[in-house]
N, C-alpha and C positions, 0 to 999 in steps of 0.2 A: 408342582415340580419347580424347584428353584434353579436358577442359572448356575453354572459351575463356578463362575468368578465370585459369586456371593457366598460360596461354601465356607470360606475362612471366617468371614464376618458373622455368619450365622452361628458357627461353632463358638466364636468368641463371646457373642451375646448370650448364648445359652449357658456357657461356663460362668459368666458373671452373674446371671440370674440365679443359678444354683448356689453360687457362693453367697450371694445376698440372702437367699432363702435360709441358708444354714446359719447366718450370722445372728447371734443373740442380742447384739447391741450395735449402735451406730458406729462406734469406734473401729469395729472389725471391717467395715466397708472400705473400699478403695477411695482415696481422695479424688475429688473432681479434677479433671485435667482440662486445660485450655489449649487452643491452638497456639503454638509458639512457646508453650511451657511457662516456666517461672518468670522469664524476662517479660513476657506479654503482660502478666498480671501486675508485676512491679511497675511497668511503664504506665499502665492504666491508673494504678493507685497514685503514682507520683503526679500524673496530670490532674487527677481529681483534687489532690491536696493543694497543688499550686493554684488551681482555679478557686478553691475555697479560702485560701490564705490571703487573698488580695483584698479582703474586707468587703464592704457592701458595694453594690452596684450603684453607679451615679444615678441621680434622679432623672427620670425621663419626662417629667411633667413640665409645666410652664416655669419660666425663669422668675426668680425673685426680683425685687426692684433693684437691688445692688448688682445682681448678675446682669440684668438687662442694661443698666447704665454702663457697666464695664464692657459689655458686648458692643454697645453703640459707640463708645469711645474707640474701641479697637477697630471697628468697621470704618470710622472716619479716618483714623490714622492710616489704615491700609489703603483706602481710596486715595488719600493724598499722596502716599508713596507710589501707588500705581500711576496716578496722573503725572507725577514727576518723571517716572521711568518712561512713560509713553512719550512725553514731551521731549525728553533727552534723545530717545530713539528716532523720533521724527526729525530733530535737528541734525542728527548724524546722517540720516538717509537723504536729506535735501541736498541737491547739487549746489556748489558755490556759484553764485551769480557773478561774482567779481573775477573769477578765473576764466570765464567764457568769452 
């Protein structure tokens, strides 16, 4: 005994099954539908295409010699800039001994 609120769904499913059973070829069947309809499918396809069109993924293995050298130079430059910034901030925060 099925619940009354499932009655509509049961009838719909049975009608589709009968229609599919009578269909002689695949083209007579109803197209597959997705939640959200056409826009949902297009959005997913566009996301897939954009993800695939950006070329290959960057390597995740160890750096080459040139890449390691470049990374080390950048690290040294950044450390020097950070040290200068810290020194400047400390000078700003120090109270003037001459005004006291």
